[in-house]
C-alpha positions in Angstrom: 86.0 81.8 67.3 87.8 78.9 65.6 90.8 77.5 67.4 93.9 78.2 65.3 95.5 75.0 66.6 93.7 71.7 66.5 93.7 69.4 69.5 95.9 66.8 67.8 99.2 66.4 69.6 98.0 68.4 72.6 99.9 67.4 75.8 97.9 65.7 78.5 98.1 66.3 82.3 99.3 63.3 84.3 97.0 62.1 87.0 99.0 62.5 90.2 98.4 63.8 93.7 101.7 65.7 94.0 100.6 69.2 93.3 103.9 70.8 94.4 105.9 69.2 91.6 106.1 70.9 88.2 106.9 68.1 85.8 107.9 68.3 82.2 104.4 67.1 81.4 102.7 69.8 83.4 105.0 72.4 82.0 104.1 71.2 78.5 100.4 71.5 79.2 100.7 75.0 80.6 102.9 76.1 77.8 100.5 74.7 75.2 97.6 76.5 76.9 99.5 79.8 76.9 100.6 79.4 73.3 97.0 78.7 72.2 95.8 81.8 74.1 98.5 84.0 72.6 97.8 82.8 69.1 94.2 83.8 69.6 95.2 87.2 70.9 97.5 87.7 67.9 94.7 86.8 65.5 92.3 89.2 67.3 94.9 92.0 67.3 95.6 91.4 63.6 91.9 92.2 63.0 91.5 95.1 65.3 94.7 96.0 67.1 97.7 98.4 66.8 100.9 97.2 65.3 103.0 97.8 68.4 100.5 95.6 70.5 100.8 92.9 67.9 104.6 93.0 67.9 104.6 92.8 71.8 102.3 89.7 71.8 104.2 88.0 69.0 107.5 88.4 70.9 105.8 86.8 73.9 104.4 84.0 71.7 107.8 83.4 70.2 109.3 83.1 73.7 106.6 80.7 74.8 107.2 78.6 71.7 110.9 78.5 72.3 110.3 77.4 75.9 108.0 74.6 74.7 110.7 73.4 72.3 113.3 73.4 75.1 110.8 71.5 77.3 110.4 68.8 74.6 114.2 68.4 74.1 115.2 67.9 77.8 113.3 64.9 79.3 114.7 63.4 82.5 115.9 59.8 81.9 118.4 57.4 83.5 121.3 58.9 81.4 120.9 62.5 82.7 119.3 61.9 86.1 122.5 62.6 88.1 123.4 65.7 86.2 119.9 67.2 86.6 119.3 66.3 90.3 122.9 66.3 91.5 123.0 62.8 93.1 123.2 59.3 91.8 120.0 57.4 91.2 117.7 56.4 88.4 114.6 58.0 87.2 111.4 56.2 88.2 110.1 56.6 84.6 111.4 58.2 81.5 109.4 61.3 80.7 
């Protein structure tokens, strides 16, 4: 099956050893993977599925796309570090 979304602009995982921290980058990758998966499911259901199944998956896809947009709009930087974490400091890098 052809991928409905090309790899261009695909978020990349950061190479880090901290597996307990869900970063904006990791969230972007996971959202991207789920969006691609749900787009493929929608395409398959449009060929062979029931209308109510398609509507359910499309609602989920829309929610995932909204979450991806929110993730892109809210990076942690020096200006919003204190508001996000609740203490004064500076971000180690702007993500």
